[in-house]
C-alpha positions in Angstrom: 16.5 -20.5 -167.6 13.5 -19.1 -169.5 10.6 -20.3 -167.4 7.1 -18.8 -167.0 6.5 -16.6 -164.1 5.1 -18.3 -161.0 2.0 -16.2 -161.4 1.3 -17.7 -164.8 0.1 -20.9 -163.2 -3.5 -21.9 -162.5 -4.3 -24.5 -159.8 -6.3 -27.6 -160.3 -7.2 -30.0 -157.6 -9.2 -33.2 -156.9 -8.5 -33.0 -153.1 -6.1 -35.9 -153.5 -3.5 -34.2 -155.7 -3.1 -31.0 -157.6 -1.7 -29.7 -160.9 -0.4 -26.4 -162.2 -1.3 -25.3 -165.7 0.3 -22.3 -167.4 -1.2 -19.6 -169.5 0.6 -21.3 -172.4 -1.6 -24.4 -172.0 1.2 -26.5 -170.4 0.6 -28.7 -167.4 4.0 -28.4 -165.7 3.3 -30.0 -162.3 1.2 -33.0 -161.4 1.8 -35.6 -158.6 -1.2 -37.8 -159.3 -1.1 -40.3 -156.4 -1.3 -37.5 -153.8 0.0 -34.0 -153.2 3.4 -35.1 -151.8 4.0 -38.0 -154.2 6.6 -38.0 -157.0 5.6 -35.9 -160.0 4.9 -37.2 -163.5 5.0 -33.6 -164.9 7.8 -31.6 -163.3 8.8 -29.0 -165.9 8.1 -26.4 -163.2 11.5 -27.5 -161.7 13.4 -28.6 -164.8 12.6 -28.3 -168.6 13.3 -32.0 -169.0 11.1 -33.3 -166.1 7.9 -33.7 -168.1 4.8 -31.7 -169.2 1.6 -31.9 -171.2 0.9 -28.9 -173.5 -2.4 -28.4 -175.3 -2.7 -25.1 -177.1 -3.0 -23.4 -180.5 0.0 -24.0 -182.8 0.7 -20.3 -183.2 0.7 -17.3 -180.9 -2.5 -16.4 -179.1 -4.0 -13.9 -176.7 -5.2 -15.5 -173.5 -8.1 -14.9 -171.2 -8.9 -17.3 -168.4 -11.1 -17.8 -165.3 -12.3 -20.4 -163.0 -15.8 -21.7 -163.2 -17.5 -19.9 -160.2 -16.8 -21.7 -156.9 -14.7 -24.4 -158.5 -11.1 -25.2 -159.4 -12.2 -26.0 -163.0 -10.2 -23.6 -165.2 -11.3 -22.3 -168.6 -8.7 -20.7 -170.8 -9.7 -18.9 -174.0 -7.1 -18.6 -176.8 -7.7 -15.9 -179.4 -5.7 -16.4 -182.6 -5.8 -14.7 -186.1 -7.7 -17.8 -187.3 -10.3 -18.0 -184.6 -10.8 -18.6 -180.9 -10.8 -21.8 -178.9 -11.4 -22.6 -175.2 -9.5 -25.3 -173.2 -11.2 -26.4 -170.0 -8.9 -28.2 -167.5 -9.9 -30.1 -164.3 -8.8 -32.9 -162.1 -11.8 -35.3 -162.1 -14.1 -35.7 -159.1 -15.5 -39.2 -158.5 -18.7 -39.6 -160.6 -21.7 -38.8 -158.4 -19.6 -37.1 -155.6 -21.5 -34.4 -153.9 -21.0 -32.2 -150.9 -18.3 -33.4 -148.5 -17.7 -36.5 -150.6 -15.5 -34.4 -152.9 -12.0 -35.9 -153.0 -12.7 -39.0 -150.9 -12.3 -41.4 -153.9 -10.8 -39.2 -156.6 -9.9 -41.3 -159.7 -6.6 -39.5 -160.5 -7.7 -38.4 -163.9 -6.7 -35.1 -165.6 -9.4 -33.8 -168.0 -8.8 -31.4 -170.9 -11.6 -30.4 -173.2 -11.1 -28.3 -176.3 -14.0 -26.3 -177.6 -14.0 -24.4 -180.9 -15.6 -20.9 -180.4 -15.0 -19.3 -183.8 -13.1 -19.9 -187.1 -10.8 -22.9 -187.3 -7.8 -23.2 -185.0 -4.9 -25.5 -185.5 -4.0 -27.1 -182.1 -0.9 -29.0 -180.9 -0.8 -31.7 -178.3 2.6 -32.3 -176.8 2.6 -35.0 -174.1 5.9 -35.9 -172.5 5.5 -37.6 -169.1 8.6 -38.1 -166.9 7.7 -40.1 -163.7 9.7 -40.0 -160.5 10.5 -36.3 -160.7 11.9 -36.6 -164.2 14.2 -39.5 -163.5 12.3 -41.9 -165.7 11.4 -41.8 -169.4 8.5 -44.1 -170.0 7.8 -46.7 -172.7 4.9 -45.5 -174.9 2.5 -48.0 -176.5 -0.4 -47.3 -178.8 -3.7 -49.0 -177.7 -6.5 -50.5 -179.7 -8.9 -47.8 -178.4 -6.8 -45.1 -179.9 -5.1 -44.1 -176.7 -1.4 -44.3 -175.6 -0.1 -46.2 -172.5 2.9 -44.8 -170.8 4.7 -47.0 -168.2 7.9 -46.4 -166.2 8.8 -47.5 -162.7 5.8 -47.5 -160.5 3.5 -45.4 -162.7 1.1 -46.2 -165.5 -0.6 -43.4 -167.5 -3.2 -43.8 -170.2 -3.9 -40.8 -172.5 -7.1 -41.0 -174.5 -8.9 -38.6 -176.8 -12.3 -38.3 -178.5 -10.6 -37.2 -181.8 -8.3 -39.2 -184.2 -6.2 -41.9 -182.7 -3.1 -40.8 -180.8 0.3 -41.9 -182.2 3.3 -42.6 -179.9 6.7 -41.4 -180.6 9.8 -42.7 -178.9 9.4 -40.7 -175.7 6.4 -38.4 -176.3 3.2 -37.9 -178.2 3.2 -34.8 -180.4 0.2 -34.4 -182.6 -1.6 -31.6 -184.4 -5.4 -31.4 -185.0 -7.9 -28.7 -186.0 -10.9 -27.5 -184.1 -13.8 -25.7 -185.8 -16.4 -23.5 -184.2 -18.9 -25.7 -182.3 -16.6 -28.7 -182.2 -15.4 -30.3 -178.9 -12.5 -32.6 -178.5 -12.0 -34.2 -175.1 -8.9 -35.8 -173.5 -8.5 -37.8 -170.3 -5.2 -38.8 -168.8 -5.6 -41.5 -166.1 -3.0 -42.6 -163.6 -2.7 -45.8 -161.7 0.1 -47.8 -159.9 1.7 -50.0 -162.6 1.1 -53.1 -160.5 -2.5 -52.3 -159.5 -5.8 -52.0 -161.4 -5.6 -50.4 -164.8 -6.2 -46.6 -165.0 -9.8 -45.5 -164.9 -11.5 -44.7 -168.2 -13.8 -41.7 -168.0 -15.7 -39.8 -170.7 -14.1 -36.3 -170.7 -17.2 -34.2 -171.4 -19.5 -36.1 -169.0 -16.9 -36.2 -166.2 -16.1 -32.6 -166.6 -19.7 -31.7 -166.1 -19.9 -34.0 -163.1 -16.7 -32.4 -161.7 -18.2 -28.9 -162.0 -21.4 -30.0 -160.3 -19.4 -31.6 -157.5 -17.5 -28.4 -156.8 -20.7 -26.3 -157.0 -22.5 -28.6 -154.6 -19.6 -28.5 -152.2 -19.5 -24.7 -152.1 -23.3 -24.6 -151.7 -22.8 -26.1 -148.2 -20.9 -22.9 -147.1 -22.6 -19.6 -146.5 -20.1 -16.8 -145.8 -21.8 -13.4 -145.4 -18.9 -11.2 -144.2 -16.8 -8.5 -146.0 -15.1 -9.2 -149.3 -17.3 -12.3 -150.1 -15.8 -13.0 -153.6 -12.2 -13.1 -152.3 -13.1 -15.1 -149.2 -15.0 -17.7 -151.1 -12.1 -18.1 -153.6 -9.7 -18.4 -150.6 -11.8 -21.0 -149.1 -12.0 -22.9 -152.4 -8.2 -22.8 -152.6 -8.0 -24.2 -149.0 -10.4 -26.9 -150.0 -8.2 -27.7 -153.0 -5.2 -28.0 -150.7 -7.0 -30.4 -148.4 -6.2 -34.1 -148.6 -9.7 -35.2 -148.3 -9.0 -38.7 -147.0 -7.5 -37.4 -143.8 -8.6 -33.8 -143.5 -5.0 -32.4 -143.5 -4.4 -29.1 -145.3 -1.1 -29.0 -147.3 0.9 -25.8 -146.8 1.3 -25.5 -150.6 1.0 -27.6 -153.7 4.7 -27.4 -154.7 8.2 -28.0 -153.5 11.3 -25.8 -154.0 9.9 -22.8 -155.7 12.4 -20.2 -154.5 12.1 -17.2 -152.1 14.6 -15.6 -154.4 15.3 -16.7 -158.0 18.8 -18.3 -158.0 18.8 -18.7 -154.2 18.9 -21.8 -152.1 16.0 -21.2 -149.6 13.8 -23.7 -151.6 11.7 -26.0 -149.4 9.1 -28.7 -149.7 5.7 -27.4 -148.5 3.5 -30.3 -149.5 2.9 -31.3 -145.8 0.7 -30.0 -143.0 2.2 -27.7 -140.3 0.8 -27.7 -136.7 2.2 -24.1 -136.4 -0.4 -23.0 -139.0 -3.1 -24.9 -137.2 -5.0 -22.2 -135.3 -4.9 -19.8 -138.2 -6.1 -22.4 -140.6 -8.9 -23.4 -138.3 -10.0 -19.8 -137.8 -10.0 -19.2 -141.6 -12.2 -22.3 -142.1 -14.7 -21.1 -139.5 -14.7 -17.6 -140.9 -15.4 -19.0 -144.4 -18.2 -21.1 -143.0 -16.5 -24.5 -143.4 -17.2 -26.2 -140.0 -17.0 -29.8 -141.3 -13.5 -29.1 -142.8 -12.4 -27.5 -139.5 -13.6 -30.6 -137.5 -11.9 -33.0 -139.9 -8.6 -31.0 -139.7 -8.8 -31.0 -135.9 -9.4 -34.8 -135.8 -6.4 -35.3 -138.2 -4.1 -33.3 -135.8 -5.2 -35.1 -132.7 -4.6 -38.5 -134.3 -1.2 -37.4 -135.8 0.1 -36.0 -132.5 -0.7 -39.2 -130.6 0.1 -39.7 -127.0 2.5 -37.0 -125.8 5.8 -37.9 -124.1 9.0 -36.0 -123.3 9.9 -35.3 -126.9 8.7 -32.1 -128.5 5.6 -32.4 -130.7 6.7 -32.3 -134.3 6.2 -29.1 -136.3 4.7 -30.8 -139.3 3.4 -34.2 -140.5 2.7 -36.0 -143.7 -0.8 -35.7 -145.0 -1.8 -39.1 -143.6 -0.1 -38.3 -140.3 3.4 -39.6 -141.1 6.0 -38.2 -138.6 9.3 -38.9 -140.3 9.5 -36.8 -143.5 13.2 -36.6 -143.8 14.6 -34.3 -146.4 16.8 -35.1 -149.4 17.9 -33.3 -152.5 17.0 -34.1 -156.1 20.4 -33.3 -157.6 19.3 -34.1 -161.2 16.8 -31.2 -161.3 18.0 -27.7 -162.2 15.3 -26.0 -160.1 13.0 -23.2 -161.0 15.0 -20.4 -162.7 18.1 -22.3 -161.7 17.3 -22.2 -158.0 19.0 -25.2 -156.3 18.8 -27.4 -154.5 15.4 -29.0 -155.2 14.3 -30.7 -152.0 11.8 -33.4 -151.1 10.8 -33.8 -147.5 11.3 -31.2 -144.9 13.8 -31.5 -142.0 11.9 -28.8 -140.0 10.0 -31.8 -138.5 13.1 -32.3 -136.3 13.2 -28.8 -135.0 12.1 -27.5 -131.6 9.5 -24.9 -132.1 7.8 -23.8 -128.9 4.9 -22.1 -130.6 3.3 -25.4 -131.7 1.4 -26.2 -128.4 0.0 -22.8 -128.4 -1.4 -23.3 -132.0 -3.0 -26.6 -131.0 -4.5 -25.6 -127.7 -5.8 -22.3 -129.3 -7.5 -24.5 -131.9 -9.1 -26.6 -129.1 -10.3 -23.4 -127.5 -11.9 -22.3 -130.8 -13.8 -25.6 -131.1 -14.5 -26.1 -127.4 -18.3 -25.3 -127.7 -18.5 -28.1 -130.3 -16.4 -30.6 -128.4 -18.9 -31.0 -125.5 -18.9 -30.2 -121.8 -16.5 -33.1 -121.2 -13.8 -33.7 -123.8 -13.0 -37.2 -125.1 -10.0 -38.8 -123.5 -7.7 -38.2 -126.4 -8.4 -34.5 -126.5 -8.0 -34.2 -122.7 -4.7 -36.0 -122.8 -3.5 -33.9 -125.7 -4.3 -30.6 -124.0 -2.9 -31.7 -120.6 0.2 -33.1 -122.2 0.9 -30.0 -124.3 0.3 -27.7 -121.4 2.7 -29.7 -119.1 5.3 -29.7 -121.9 5.1 -25.9 -122.2 5.7 -25.5 -118.5 8.7 -27.7 -118.8 10.2 -26.2 -121.9 9.2 -22.5 -122.4 12.5 -21.2 -121.0 14.5 -23.0 -123.8 15.5 -21.4 -127.1 14.0 -22.6 -130.3 14.1 -22.1 -134.1 11.0 -19.9 -134.2 8.0 -19.9 -136.5 10.1 -19.1 -139.6 12.1 -22.3 -139.0 15.6 -20.9 -139.2 18.4 -23.3 -139.9 21.1 -21.6 -137.9 21.2 -21.1 -134.1 18.4 -21.5 -131.5 17.2 -18.2 -130.0 14.6 -17.0 -127.5 12.1 -15.9 -130.1 9.4 -13.6 -128.9 6.5 -15.1 -130.9 7.4 -18.5 -129.5 7.2 -17.3 -125.9 3.9 -15.5 -126.6 2.4 -18.7 -128.0 3.6 -20.5 -124.9 1.7 -18.0 -122.9 -1.4 -18.5 -125.2 -1.2 -22.3 -124.7 -1.3 -22.0 -120.9 -3.8 -19.2 -120.9 -6.3 -21.3 -123.0 -5.4 -24.5 -121.0 -6.4 -22.7 -117.8 -9.7 -21.6 -119.4 -10.3 -25.1 -120.6 -9.5 -26.7 -117.2 -13.1 -27.5 -116.2 -13.3 -29.9 -119.2 -9.9 -31.5 -118.8 -10.5 -33.7 -115.7 -8.4 -34.3 -112.7 -5.0 -34.0 -114.4 -5.5 -30.4 -115.1 -2.8 -28.6 -113.0 -4.4 -25.2 -113.1 -2.3 -23.6 -110.4 1.0 -24.7 -112.0 -0.2 -23.6 -115.5 -1.4 -20.2 -114.3 1.9 -19.5 -112.4 4.0 -20.4 -115.5 1.6 -18.3 -117.7 2.1 -15.3 -115.6 5.8 -15.7 -115.5 6.0 -16.0 -119.3 4.0 -12.8 -119.6 6.2 -10.9 -117.2 9.3 -12.2 -119.0 8.0 -11.1 -122.5 7.1 -7.7 -121.3 10.5 -7.2 -119.6 12.9 -8.9 -122.1 11.0 -8.6 -125.4 10.8 -4.7 -125.4 13.7 -2.9 -127.0 13.7 0.7 -125.8 16.2 1.9 -128.5 14.2 0.4 -131.3 10.9 1.4 -129.8 9.3 -2.0 -130.4 9.0 -5.6 -129.4 11.7 -7.3 -131.4 12.1 -10.8 -132.8 14.2 -12.3 -130.0 15.2 -11.4 -126.5 18.2 -9.2 -126.4 18.2 -8.6 -130.2 17.5 -5.3 -131.9 16.3 -7.1 -135.1 12.7 -6.6 -136.0 10.5 -9.6 -136.9 7.0 -9.3 -138.3 5.9 -12.3 -136.2 5.5 -9.8 -133.2 2.3 -8.7 -135.0 0.8 -11.9 -133.5 0.7 -10.3 -130.0 -2.7 -8.6 -130.4 -4.1 -11.5 -132.4 -3.1 -13.9 -129.6 -4.7 -11.5 -127.1 -1.4 -11.1 -125.3 -1.7 -7.3 -125.7 -4.3 -5.0 -127.2 -3.3 -3.3 -130.4 -4.0 0.0 -128.7 -1.4 -0.6 -125.9 1.2 2.2 -126.3 4.1 -0.2 -126.7 2.2 -2.4 -129.1 1.0 0.6 -131.1 4.6 1.7 -131.4 5.7 -1.8 -132.5 3.0 -1.8 -135.3 4.3 1.5 -136.6 8.0 0.5 -136.4 7.3 -2.8 -138.3 5.2 -1.0 -140.9 8.0 1.6 -141.4 11.1 -0.6 -141.2 9.8 -3.9 -142.6 7.1 -2.5 -144.9 7.4 -0.9 -148.3 5.5 1.8 -150.2 3.6 -0.9 -152.0 2.4 -2.4 -148.7 4.5 -5.5 -148.7 5.9 -6.6 -145.3 9.1 -8.6 -144.9 9.6 -11.1 -142.1 12.9 -9.5 -141.1 15.2 -6.7 -142.4 17.2 -9.0 -144.7 14.3 -10.9 -146.1 14.6 -10.6 -149.9 10.8 -10.3 -150.5 7.5 -9.3 -149.0 5.7 -12.2 -147.2 2.1 -12.2 -148.1 0.8 -13.4 -144.7 2.7 -10.7 -142.8 1.1 -8.0 -144.9 -2.4 -9.4 -144.0 -1.3 -9.5 -140.4 -0.5 -5.8 -140.6 -4.1 -5.3 -142.0 -5.5 -7.1 -138.9 -3.3 -5.1 -136.4 -4.3 -1.8 -138.0 -7.9 -2.7 -137.8 -7.6 -3.8 -134.2 -5.9 -0.5 -133.4 -8.8 1.5 -134.8 -7.3 2.5 -138.2 -9.8 0.8 -140.4 -9.4 3.2 -143.4 -5.7 2.7 -143.5 -6.2 -1.1 -143.1 -8.7 -1.2 -146.0 -6.3 0.7 -148.3 -3.6 -1.8 -147.5 -6.0 -4.8 -147.9 -7.1 -3.5 -151.3 -3.5 -3.0 -152.5 -2.7 -6.6 -151.4 -5.7 -8.0 -153.4 -4.2 -6.4 -156.5 -1.0 -8.5 -156.1 -2.9 -11.8 -156.7 -2.5 -13.3 -160.1 -5.3 -13.0 -162.7 -7.1 -16.0 -161.1 -6.9 -14.6 -157.6 -4.1 -16.9 -156.5 -1.2 -16.0 -154.1 2.2 -17.7 -153.7 4.2 -17.3 -150.5 6.0 -14.0 -151.3 6.2 -11.0 -153.6 9.3 -9.4 -155.1 9.7 -5.9 -153.5 10.4 -4.2 -156.8 8.4 -6.0 -159.4 5.7 -7.6 -157.2 6.4 -10.9 -159.0 5.2 -13.9 -157.1 7.9 -16.0 -155.4 7.9 -19.2 -153.3 5.6 -22.2 -153.4 2.3 -21.9 -155.1 -0.6 -21.6 -154.2 0.3 -21.0 -150.6 -2.3 -21.8 -148.0 -1.1 -19.3 -145.4 -1.4 -16.4 -147.9 -5.1 -17.3 -148.5 -5.6 -17.9 -144.8 -4.2 -14.4 -144.1 -6.6 -12.9 -146.7 -9.6 -14.6 -145.1 -8.8 -13.7 -141.6 -7.9 -10.1 -142.5 -11.3 -9.7 -144.3 -13.2 -11.0 -141.3 -11.2 -8.7 -139.0 -13.1 -5.7 -140.5 -16.3 -7.3 -139.1 -14.8 -8.5 -135.8 -11.9 -6.3 -134.8 -11.7 -7.6 -131.2 -11.6 -11.4 -130.9 -8.5 -13.5 -131.0 
């Protein structure tokens, strides 16, 4: 299937939902109700699943950029007849400022066309297909010159400031001309079909308000570390992936973009993973986003609830839902023919022993802000997780890469069990009478001895992915960052070099394991951190600079990069990739802390 490269897409967000718009002017992904809701534009996953294209009628040369510190995208099309700019945004609530961004987003997609020179013939091609392309809506022309599209649970109203729009049987296709100095605005508003009618917003006024809302939001954050431009963009992407009503950060905007085109490792990442928790929290602190960090922490504490005998789920829905069972959308052909297309993610059922370590490490990172005596819910959460680690650390699990085959004794899982108990012991004075420090410390020390004995493979000359296995795994790069071993420890130093040589490439891309088909962006940034911690800052900076060059023209990263072409693969944009960038940048300033 002839589909645009993943890197062609720009990311729009209103901190409720997100959209992807291509260089060709086509919005090919939008789930307007919230990030993990059904799409109304899904051409990203099937040519027949809906889109909205707004672009010159003929070929054009494209330049594009975000308005500074926003996710408002301006695309300039240069044609033989003249030049035109299309500015795209998901509307902020009128008057929203600072941390109000996204709390009451109206679910309106704005597109403003501005003539820059000459006269350019434009085409509007609007073909919504709600419910992931299952539904073809009825289209009705409205007295105000707009078009109402209704199907199933969704109602969409498309309006423009130019001539009236005319509805075809299943789409609106219309041409119009824009001269230099002329502006034509469009707003596409969503609402549940049985609720209040979709909001009507003036496109030009609301676009200006949206830019101001983003600018005011970013003005509350003052990062002064290395690589400020890239870190600020990474923080803006994380903000865009935040579901503002709860504080949860979605792992990515999309579902089922493949790790390998034509492959079947295509998963839904529109949820929030506890295993990413400590890394996300650290990135938010680094990027000077303390309010977001606190809200994310509160979301996690509420979502986990009272801890019993069952393992804490690996991931939750954005409002804290626990059951996000997976199913396949058999009617969709998938990006570049990559099937199946999945909704939901059955990793929530897995046992992943690293999760308590991520959560307790996050509590440790916030402990100075949580007070001398933690609230009961926080105390209960830490004590319950620590007790669960003591009871379960000897079990095999699926590991942080969420394998769907056999359970194993993954090294990174054991190390994060150690980290959970190490931090719990340090937090004990704030945890009350139920803190079983002696028991936790004894288990912590036993885990450490076990990892040092069973995790090292003398023949490979490295700590390997699982006990008794010679297979390398880039997750062992977490050992220095978790403060389990210093990067200068001889065995750890050897491990870093073996991973760089055997899992790395000449281009600096690091795979998760030897059969991984592509470089994993996060792992490459982990290698940057480890090299910095080992005292090789020059080498780390060269790798970091090379990685920055693999972002798309807007500075966005997906999950993975093709080893040969460096084409972006996997879900887009990927929170972990930008988290890795932020944390690696800060490591140049702070090479020691965990």
